[in-house]
C-alpha positions in Angstrom: 88.8 132.9 112.5 91.4 132.4 115.3 90.0 129.0 116.0 90.2 128.1 112.3 93.8 129.1 112.1 94.6 127.2 115.3 92.9 124.1 113.9 94.8 124.4 110.7 98.1 124.7 112.5 97.4 121.6 114.4 96.5 119.7 111.3 99.6 120.5 109.3 102.0 118.2 111.3 99.5 115.4 111.1 99.2 115.7 107.3 103.0 116.0 107.0 103.5 112.8 109.1 101.0 110.8 107.1 102.5 111.9 103.8 106.1 111.1 104.8 105.0 107.7 106.2 103.2 106.7 103.0 106.1 108.0 100.8 108.5 105.4 102.4 108.7 102.2 100.4 108.0 99.0 102.3 111.1 96.8 102.4 110.7 94.0 99.8 107.4 95.4 98.6 108.5 95.5 94.9 111.8 93.9 94.5 113.6 93.3 91.2 116.0 90.4 91.2 118.1 89.2 88.2 118.8 85.4 88.2 121.8 83.5 86.9 120.0 83.1 83.5 119.7 86.9 83.2 115.9 86.9 83.8 114.5 89.7 86.0 112.0 88.7 88.7 109.7 91.5 89.9 107.4 90.8 92.8 104.7 92.7 90.9 104.8 90.1 88.2 103.7 87.4 90.6 100.5 89.0 91.8 98.0 86.2 92.6 100.8 83.8 93.6 102.6 83.2 96.8 106.3 84.1 96.5 109.1 82.5 98.6 112.5 84.2 98.5 114.9 81.7 100.0 118.3 82.9 101.2 120.8 80.0 101.3 124.5 79.1 101.1 126.3 76.1 99.6 128.0 75.3 102.9 124.7 75.4 104.9 123.5 71.9 106.0 119.9 73.0 106.7 119.8 74.7 103.2 120.8 71.4 101.6 118.1 69.7 103.6 115.3 72.0 102.5 116.1 72.1 98.8 114.1 68.9 97.9 111.0 70.3 99.5 111.4 73.7 97.8 111.9 71.9 94.4 108.8 69.8 95.0 106.7 72.8 95.9 107.9 74.8 92.9 107.5 71.9 90.4 104.0 71.1 91.6 102.6 74.6 92.2 104.5 77.1 89.9 101.9 77.1 87.2 99.1 77.5 89.8 99.9 79.6 92.9 103.6 79.6 93.9 106.9 81.1 92.9 110.2 80.2 94.5 113.3 82.3 94.1 116.6 81.1 95.6 119.2 83.7 96.6 122.7 82.3 97.3 125.1 84.2 99.6 128.7 83.5 100.7 129.7 81.4 97.7 133.1 80.6 96.3 132.3 81.1 92.6 129.5 81.2 90.1 130.7 77.8 88.9 130.4 76.3 92.4 126.9 77.6 92.7 126.0 76.2 89.3 127.5 72.8 90.2 125.5 72.8 93.5 122.3 73.7 91.7 122.8 71.0 89.1 123.7 68.4 91.8 120.5 69.2 93.8 118.3 69.3 90.7 117.1 72.8 91.6 114.4 73.9 89.1 113.6 77.3 90.5 115.5 80.5 89.6 118.7 81.3 91.5 119.9 84.8 92.2 123.5 85.7 93.2 123.0 87.5 96.5 124.6 90.9 97.1 124.0 94.2 98.8 121.3 95.2 96.2 119.3 92.1 97.2 119.5 92.7 100.9 118.7 96.4 100.4 115.5 95.4 98.5 114.4 92.4 100.6 116.2 92.5 103.9 119.2 90.9 105.6 119.4 87.5 107.2 121.0 86.7 110.5 120.9 82.9 109.8 121.0 80.6 106.8 118.5 79.6 105.5 116.0 82.5 105.8 112.9 82.6 103.7 110.7 85.7 103.0 107.1 84.7 102.3 104.9 87.1 100.3 101.1 86.6 99.9 99.3 86.7 96.6 98.8 90.5 97.1 102.5 91.0 97.3 102.7 91.7 101.0 105.4 90.2 103.2 103.6 88.0 105.7 106.4 85.9 107.2 110.1 85.7 107.6 111.1 82.1 108.4 114.6 81.8 109.9 116.0 78.3 109.7 114.9 75.1 108.0 111.8 75.4 105.8 109.7 72.3 105.1 107.0 71.6 102.5 104.5 71.0 105.4 105.3 74.4 106.9 104.8 76.2 103.6 101.5 74.4 102.9 100.3 75.3 106.3 100.8 79.0 105.5 99.7 79.1 101.9 97.0 76.3 102.2 96.7 73.3 100.1 93.8 74.7 97.9 95.0 75.4 94.4 93.2 77.9 92.2 
């Protein structure tokens, strides 16, 4: 009986540690972002698709450079296996963001970045930064700096379902 109680006492901290670790949400694992059109984007709604969450700013030259590749990827793969969500930070006004989006012919949804976004997904030390989620909804890569179509296709593959 003494050995049983001793074993039980040793097991309690292990059980407690495993429960507390699994109770913590994984950063970015089920975000909900509202875009400028008022549409809510939940990571869970995109199961089966790769999801790119791209942090950018209107003053950022590399951001400007990567937009055509992101638009091309989104336009060609959105109905098949890819979702792109742009999150703009450090902007002057909503009107300046809309003008930028119109000028760049951005077709994917744009979210106005704030603390609730970084709390759900994570912060970025540099612009642009892209969070890449696999079709199972798991964060598989954080790409800091310029993102290209070739880079994305290398990660997600060129096979389309």
